[in-house]
VMD Tcl script that draws the C-alpha trace (Angstrom):
set ca {
  {-27.86 -21.99 -10.35}
  {-24.62 -23.26 -11.93}
  {-23.25 -22.10 -15.29}
  {-23.89 -24.97 -17.09}
  {-27.48 -24.11 -16.52}
  {-27.10 -20.15 -17.37}
  {-26.25 -18.72 -20.69}
  {-22.58 -16.95 -20.68}
  {-24.32 -13.75 -20.21}
  {-22.46 -12.09 -17.28}
  {-20.22 -14.97 -16.65}
  {-16.33 -14.66 -17.01}
  {-15.05 -17.05 -19.32}
  {-11.28 -18.35 -19.86}
  {-10.52 -19.91 -23.30}
  {-7.35 -21.86 -24.07}
  {-5.95 -21.68 -27.88}
  {-7.79 -18.69 -28.43}
  {-6.10 -16.71 -31.26}
  {-7.64 -19.03 -33.88}
  {-9.92 -21.50 -35.47}
  {-12.73 -22.90 -32.71}
  {-11.00 -20.96 -29.93}
  {-11.38 -17.38 -31.40}
  {-14.92 -18.59 -31.99}
  {-15.59 -19.52 -28.52}
  {-14.06 -15.92 -27.53}
  {-16.53 -14.52 -30.32}
  {-19.84 -16.53 -28.97}
  {-18.92 -15.99 -25.32}
  {-18.81 -11.97 -26.18}
  {-21.46 -12.26 -28.17}
  {-23.97 -13.88 -25.51}
  {-23.09 -11.02 -23.34}
  {-19.92 -12.43 -21.25}
  {-18.72 -9.77 -18.56}
  {-15.12 -10.96 -19.29}
  {-13.66 -13.21 -21.94}
  {-9.64 -14.16 -21.24}
  {-8.07 -15.16 -23.86}
  {-5.10 -17.23 -23.22}
  {-2.80 -17.44 -26.80}
  {0.53 -18.63 -27.45}
  {0.97 -16.42 -30.24}
  {0.07 -12.27 -29.24}
  {-2.65 -11.34 -30.93}
  {-4.87 -7.82 -30.35}
  {-9.05 -8.26 -29.59}
  {-11.84 -6.47 -31.00}
  {-13.83 -6.05 -28.21}
  {-12.55 -4.49 -24.48}
  {-14.39 -7.29 -22.62}
  {-11.86 -9.98 -23.60}
  {-8.21 -10.13 -22.31}
  {-5.09 -11.68 -24.24}
  {-3.28 -13.79 -21.21}
  {0.17 -15.51 -22.67}
  {-0.43 -18.86 -22.37}
  {1.27 -22.26 -23.64}
  {-0.81 -24.89 -21.69}
  {2.93 -26.93 -21.41}
  {4.50 -24.26 -19.28}
  {4.03 -24.26 -15.88}
  {5.08 -21.07 -15.24}
  {2.50 -19.55 -17.34}
  {-0.40 -21.40 -16.28}
  {0.26 -20.35 -12.87}
  {0.50 -16.59 -13.96}
  {-2.50 -16.77 -15.91}
  {-4.33 -18.36 -12.97}
  {-2.94 -15.43 -10.60}
  {-4.90 -12.91 -13.32}
  {-7.98 -14.42 -13.38}
  {-9.77 -13.40 -9.85}
  {-13.44 -15.21 -10.34}
  {-14.00 -17.63 -13.33}
  {-17.52 -19.36 -13.86}
  {-16.52 -21.14 -17.45}
  {-13.28 -22.54 -18.50}
  {-13.21 -24.04 -22.06}
  {-10.27 -26.25 -22.66}
  {-9.55 -25.69 -26.51}
  {-5.93 -25.85 -26.57}
  {-4.59 -28.74 -28.98}
  {-2.66 -30.22 -31.26}
  {-2.93 -32.84 -34.10}
  {-0.14 -34.09 -36.71}
  {-0.17 -36.48 -38.82}
  {1.82 -39.94 -37.61}
  {1.71 -43.44 -37.84}
  {2.81 -44.13 -33.68}
  {6.52 -44.81 -35.24}
  {7.47 -41.55 -33.36}
  {7.14 -41.79 -29.25}
  {8.31 -38.28 -29.04}
  {5.26 -37.56 -31.02}
  {3.02 -38.89 -29.05}
  {4.26 -37.93 -25.84}
  {3.88 -34.23 -28.12}
  {0.44 -35.01 -28.48}
  {-0.09 -36.21 -24.83}
  {1.82 -33.19 -23.02}
  {-0.89 -30.38 -24.72}
  {-4.38 -32.31 -25.64}
  {-4.14 -34.73 -21.85}
  {-1.60 -33.17 -19.63}
  {-2.23 -29.50 -20.70}
  {-5.90 -30.05 -19.94}
  {-5.48 -31.43 -16.72}
  {-2.87 -28.56 -15.53}
  {-4.72 -26.10 -16.74}
  {-8.30 -27.02 -15.31}
  {-6.14 -27.75 -11.29}
  {-5.18 -24.46 -11.37}
  {-8.69 -22.76 -12.04}
  {-10.38 -25.28 -10.15}
  {-10.70 -23.32 -6.71}
  {-12.22 -20.24 -8.86}
  {-14.22 -22.73 -10.55}
  {-15.37 -24.28 -6.99}
  {-16.13 -21.29 -5.29}
  {-18.55 -20.20 -8.45}
  {-19.93 -23.39 -9.07}
  {-18.67 -23.09 -12.41}
  {-18.58 -25.71 -15.26}
  {-15.56 -26.79 -17.57}
  {-15.59 -27.94 -21.00}
  {-13.01 -29.93 -22.39}
  {-12.83 -29.29 -26.55}
  {-11.89 -33.61 -27.57}
  {-13.20 -34.81 -30.84}
  {-15.19 -37.79 -32.52}
  {-11.52 -39.52 -32.47}
  {-11.58 -39.86 -28.41}
  {-14.44 -42.33 -29.39}
  {-12.34 -44.30 -32.58}
  {-9.25 -43.22 -33.56}
  {-8.73 -41.76 -37.17}
  {-5.66 -43.89 -38.24}
  {-4.17 -40.67 -40.03}
  {-3.80 -39.22 -36.80}
  {-3.21 -41.83 -34.31}
  {-1.15 -39.74 -31.53}
  {-3.78 -37.02 -31.87}
  {-6.36 -39.70 -30.93}
  {-4.90 -41.42 -28.73}
  {-4.35 -38.08 -26.63}
  {-8.22 -37.52 -26.95}
  {-9.29 -40.53 -25.93}
  {-7.43 -40.11 -22.64}
  {-8.60 -36.10 -22.63}
  {-12.10 -38.18 -22.42}
  {-11.41 -40.24 -20.00}
  {-9.67 -37.38 -17.74}
  {-13.10 -35.67 -18.26}
  {-15.39 -37.93 -17.47}
  {-13.21 -38.62 -14.09}
  {-13.31 -34.99 -13.62}
  {-16.77 -35.30 -14.11}
  {-17.71 -37.88 -11.05}
  {-15.15 -36.49 -9.00}
  {-16.43 -32.96 -9.20}
  {-19.84 -33.07 -9.62}
  {-20.06 -33.20 -5.24}
  {-18.43 -29.88 -5.39}
  {-20.69 -28.36 -7.85}
  {-18.72 -28.00 -10.86}
  {-20.06 -29.81 -13.79}
  {-17.68 -31.23 -16.52}
  {-18.22 -31.25 -20.10}
  {-17.02 -33.54 -23.09}
  {-17.21 -31.66 -27.00}
  {-17.20 -34.32 -29.59}
  {-16.07 -32.37 -32.78}
  {-15.95 -33.75 -36.19}
  {-14.44 -32.06 -39.24}
  {-14.26 -28.28 -38.79}
  {-12.58 -25.95 -41.32}
  {-9.70 -24.60 -39.20}
  {-5.54 -25.02 -39.99}
  {-5.54 -28.27 -38.14}
  {-7.66 -29.69 -41.22}
  {-6.42 -27.94 -44.27}
  {-5.03 -30.99 -45.79}
  {-8.24 -32.90 -45.53}
  {-11.06 -32.80 -48.08}
  {-13.75 -33.73 -46.53}
  {-16.71 -31.50 -45.50}
  {-15.89 -29.43 -42.55}
  {-18.41 -27.55 -40.21}
  {-17.30 -23.57 -39.66}
  {-15.95 -23.06 -36.37}
  {-18.57 -20.59 -35.28}
  {-21.26 -22.86 -35.98}
  {-19.66 -25.23 -33.62}
  {-19.00 -22.71 -30.58}
  {-22.76 -21.85 -31.11}
  {-23.84 -25.35 -30.62}
  {-21.55 -25.82 -27.93}
  {-23.01 -22.67 -25.77}
  {-26.71 -23.97 -26.72}
  {-25.50 -27.51 -25.11}
  {-24.62 -25.85 -22.04}
  {-27.44 -23.79 -21.62}
  {-29.68 -27.23 -21.66}
  {-27.23 -28.83 -19.63}
  {-25.82 -31.64 -22.12}
  {-22.66 -33.46 -20.10}
  {-21.40 -34.88 -23.78}
  {-21.80 -32.58 -26.67}
  {-22.17 -33.13 -30.25}
  {-21.66 -29.94 -32.06}
  {-21.27 -30.66 -35.95}
  {-23.23 -32.59 -38.98}
  {-20.48 -35.52 -38.78}
  {-20.61 -36.18 -34.46}
  {-24.00 -35.68 -34.43}
  {-25.10 -38.56 -36.57}
  {-23.57 -41.02 -33.47}
  {-25.44 -38.48 -31.12}
  {-28.40 -40.19 -30.73}
  {-27.15 -43.52 -29.98}
  {-24.97 -42.31 -27.19}
  {-26.91 -42.15 -24.30}
  {-27.54 -45.93 -24.56}
  {-23.59 -46.82 -25.50}
  {-21.64 -49.05 -23.32}
  {-19.41 -46.51 -22.57}
  {-22.18 -44.21 -21.40}
  {-24.02 -46.81 -19.41}
  {-20.99 -48.11 -17.34}
  {-20.32 -44.29 -16.81}
  {-23.93 -43.89 -15.23}
  {-23.10 -47.45 -13.40}
  {-20.42 -46.27 -12.20}
  {-22.25 -42.84 -10.65}
  {-24.58 -44.94 -8.67}
  {-22.05 -46.60 -7.36}
  {-19.90 -44.11 -6.10}
  {-22.97 -42.32 -4.93}
  {-23.84 -45.14 -2.27}
  {-19.96 -45.84 -1.50}
  {-18.37 -44.52 1.62}
  {-15.99 -41.34 0.87}
  {-12.54 -42.23 0.07}
  {-9.21 -40.26 1.43}
  {-6.74 -39.49 -0.98}
  {-3.35 -39.19 -0.16}
  {-1.65 -35.68 -1.16}
}
mol new
graphics top color blue
foreach p $ca { graphics top sphere $p radius 0.5 }
foreach p [lrange $ca 0 end-1] q [lrange $ca 1 end] { graphics top cylinder $p $q radius 0.2 }
display resetview
């Protein structure tokens, strides 16, 4: 039985962006639920409070650090792609858009690719921490919103491609969470701890698309019947009956 249908108990977990905010909450929640080992990928050094937590230096835009991190992890059941940046902008600076894409899209892609052999061996799962802004942009942070929309499409694509290999791919649509990232927004926010707990609960019940907080849950009941979800199901059915396509290396 794959990770998507189990709790975290006895499992090995890797969390990117693990030193603060939702990432730290994911680490703490995995430990609380009995994970055997939790690798905490961080750009800034930190000292874990539990012996089961292993700090790993990881900037998701560094190919060398990703390679070193993957070499350090012998087995893996659950990869949580949480590292991300969100900067205010107005789409006037292409460099800022490229920076968001480098972390939020290409970083997620590169980390997933590096750990894929281990996840295929364990028939494990990938959780991509996205945002409700993947579904509709917040004009205060359009570059972030664009990058999260792209990361959602990547998530859906990987979901379809990896399903035959036994790897589940989950999207998390977080609303406003009380972290450094949203400090300037005077709006109701969920706690990182409540989001992490909701994600693990949803993982246990095998929800592919996860809505972990009050803002995101307000659209959750309509999501399964949305055009985007219906198209994804149609494509999945089409792929299930289509002849295999050979990709060129």
